[in-house]
C-alpha positions in Angstrom: 0.0 0.0 0.0 3.0 2.3 0.5 4.3 2.3 -3.1 2.5 5.5 -4.2 4.0 7.8 -1.5 7.2 5.9 -0.5 9.5 7.8 -2.9 7.9 11.1 -2.0 8.3 10.3 1.7 12.0 9.6 1.3 12.5 12.8 -0.8 10.7 14.9 1.8 12.7 13.3 4.6 16.0 14.0 2.7 15.1 17.7 2.3 14.2 18.0 6.0 17.3 16.2 7.1 19.5 18.6 5.1 18.0 21.5 7.0 18.7 20.1 10.5 22.3 20.6 11.7 24.3 17.8 13.2 24.4 17.7 17.0 27.8 18.8 18.5 30.3 16.0 19.1 28.5 13.6 16.8 29.8 12.3 13.4 27.6 13.1 10.4 28.0 9.6 9.2 26.2 8.3 12.4 23.4 10.9 12.4 19.9 9.5 13.1 18.4 11.1 10.0 14.8 11.7 9.2 15.2 9.5 6.2 15.8 6.5 8.4 12.8 7.4 10.6 10.6 7.9 7.5 11.6 4.5 6.2 10.8 2.9 9.5 7.5 4.6 9.8 6.4 3.6 6.3 7.2 0.0 7.0 10.0 -0.4 4.5 12.2 -3.2 5.5 14.8 -2.5 2.9 15.5 0.1 0.2 15.1 -0.8 -3.5 17.3 0.2 -6.3 16.4 2.9 -8.9 16.2 0.3 -11.6 13.8 -2.0 -9.7 11.4 0.7 -8.5 9.4 1.0 -11.8 9.0 -2.7 -11.9 7.7 -2.8 -8.4 5.3 -0.1 -9.1 4.0 -2.0 -12.2 3.6 -5.1 -10.1 1.7 -3.1 -7.5 -0.7 -1.9 -10.2 -1.3 -5.4 -11.4 -2.0 -6.4 -7.8 -4.8 -3.9 -7.7 -6.3 -4.7 -11.1 -5.8 -8.5 -11.2 -8.9 -9.2 -9.0 -11.0 -7.8 -11.9 -9.4 -9.8 -14.7 -12.8 -11.3 -15.7 -14.2 -7.8 -16.2 -11.2 -6.7 -18.2 -11.4 -9.9 -20.4 -15.0 -9.3 -21.2 -14.2 -5.6 -21.9 -11.4 -6.6 -24.3 -13.6 -9.1 -26.2 -16.3 -6.4 -26.4 -13.8 -3.9 -27.8 -12.7 -6.4 -30.5 -16.3 -7.4 -31.4 -17.6 -3.8 -31.5 -14.6 -2.7 -33.6 -15.1 -5.6 -36.1 -18.8 -4.7 -36.5 -18.0 -1.0 -36.9 -15.5 -1.6 -39.7 -18.1 -3.7 -41.5 -20.5 -0.8 -42.0 -18.4 0.9 -44.8 -18.3 -2.3 -46.8 -22.1 -2.6 -46.5 -22.5 1.0 -47.7 -20.2 0.2 -50.7 -22.3 -2.8 -51.5 -25.5 -0.7 -51.5 -23.9 1.9 -53.8 -22.7 -0.8 -56.2 -26.3 -2.2 -56.3 -27.7 1.2 -57.0 -25.2 2.2 -59.7 -27.0 0.5 -62.6 -30.1 2.4 -61.8 -28.5 5.8 -62.1 -29.8 7.8 -65.1 -32.7 5.5 -65.7 -35.9 7.4 -64.7 -38.1 4.3 -65.0 -36.1 2.2 -62.6 -37.5 3.8 -59.5 -40.0 0.9 -59.1 -37.4 -1.8 -59.8 -35.1 -1.2 -56.8 -33.7 -4.6 -55.9 -34.7 -6.1 -52.5 -31.0 -6.4 -51.7 -31.0 -2.6 -50.9 -33.5 -3.1 -48.1 -31.4 -6.0 -46.8 -28.3 -3.9 -46.9 -30.1 -1.1 -45.1 -31.2 -3.3 -42.2 -27.8 -4.9 -42.1 -26.2 -1.5 -41.6 -28.7 -0.8 -38.8 -27.9 -4.1 -37.1 -24.2 -3.6 -37.4 -24.5 -0.1 -35.9 -26.5 -1.4 -33.0 -24.0 -4.2 -32.4 -21.1 -1.8 -32.5 -22.8 0.5 -30.0 -23.6 -2.4 -27.6 -20.0 -3.6 -27.8 -18.7 -0.1 -27.0 -21.1 0.2 -24.1 -20.1 -3.2 -22.7 -16.4 -2.5 -23.1 -16.6 0.9 -21.3 -18.8 -0.6 -18.6 -16.4 -3.4 -17.9 -13.1 -1.6 -18.2 -14.1 1.6 -16.5 -15.8 -0.2 -13.6 -12.7 -2.3 -13.1 -10.6 0.8 -12.9 -13.0 2.4 -10.5 -12.9 -0.6 -8.2 -9.1 -0.7 -8.3 -9.1 3.1 -7.5 -11.4 2.4 -4.5 -9.0 -0.3 -3.1 -6.0 2.0 -3.7 -7.6 4.9 -1.9 -8.5 2.7 1.1 -4.9 1.4 1.3 -3.5 4.9 1.0 -5.8 6.1 3.8 -4.7 3.1 6.0 -1.1 4.0 5.3 -1.7 7.6 6.3 -3.2 6.4 9.6 0.0 4.4 10.3 2.3 7.4 10.0 3.7 9.2 13.0 2.6 12.6 14.3 6.0 14.0 13.5 5.5 13.2 9.8 2.3 15.3 9.7 4.0 18.2 11.5 6.7 18.3 8.8 4.5 17.6 5.8 2.3 20.2 4.1 -1.4 19.1 4.1 -1.7 20.1 0.4 0.9 17.6 -0.6 -1.1 14.8 1.0 -4.3 15.9 -0.6 -2.6 16.0 -4.0 -1.5 12.4 -3.5 -4.9 11.3 -2.3 -6.7 13.2 -5.1 -5.2 13.9 -8.5 -2.4 11.3 -8.3 -4.7 8.4 -7.7 -7.0 9.8 -10.4 -4.1 9.6 -12.8 -3.6 5.9 -11.8 -7.3 5.3 -12.5 -7.0 6.9 -15.9 -4.0 4.6 -16.7 -5.9 1.5 -15.6 -9.2 2.4 -17.3 -9.2 4.7 -20.4 -5.4 4.1 -20.8 -6.0 0.4 -21.3 -9.2 0.8 -23.4 -7.9 3.3 -25.8 
């Protein structure tokens, strides 16, 4: 649950630690820094390298979205089905134009329109309805999965905030915490929802 704000917590602790002078008679190398305190507070047993941090973040995202794999699978199938039906509509229009081309310039041919034109018309209507239903189902499944993952992420983030010390809140601007809890998690939801669908 701490992956979203762990890096920001360390950077904040480093900036605060740089402002606090070392106590007299104590070596700088043995200072009990705020960075170490922040890492203990956030429950980090060990620090990770810079190269492994993006991978751990991606794994954390999959941990939040994986419980809704069935919804995502249905959404992907609906996307493929709706897209297939949508691209069939222009070919049906071309077929109707080809059937009407021999009648162009023939005034007496108005009563001899072939029945295939009506079939093509209703085929286009059915394809449009199918494409619209596929788009609706895809958005419903993918967006609902991203919303549910967002809910879990917000709950875990709030639990993590409750586990932090009072000293952390005295040294951290409230606006920064609200930004992490608001717009930052919204961006994660956009990645897991519309980012996957489009």
